Steps between C-alpha positions, in 0.01 A plus 500: 500500500579433862866531590649429841867539579674289763862486610706277727294292743177620340583290193508191722152589627379503139614142442386386848139536391552209261584274795144544623344400169497181298723647228818349358739741328715351224782682324432554129622699205212711371557694178875481561477629857525321836168458676308285743200301380245470780324164515193501725402182689712264289359611164672383181513852353597823677228735616719810456857626469735715706763676288843576645750765390867491601782750509852411611378162625227644722125502453394855417137443409223249561183525289226277633228417247283312751193699405564474125456123451397525135866567408575131564287391203731678253832458681789292373731392778767243581545338840848564641485317831589159364164325517 
């Protein structure tokens, strides 16, 4: 498993890469946890998920499953962003 740790401004650089791609991130609840569903090029279903962990109101962990797209087929999630 590849694991990279970023802090402060480096976290912003992580999300900046999505600005360069045709990916829309939508807030979802995935197995009872907050996550982003990544929709590529306007697709109806997400291509992958990004799990978020919080502690004291701050994000403490981001697990990006971009290279594990088969998880989407079995995932149960609920959109939380109002659409």
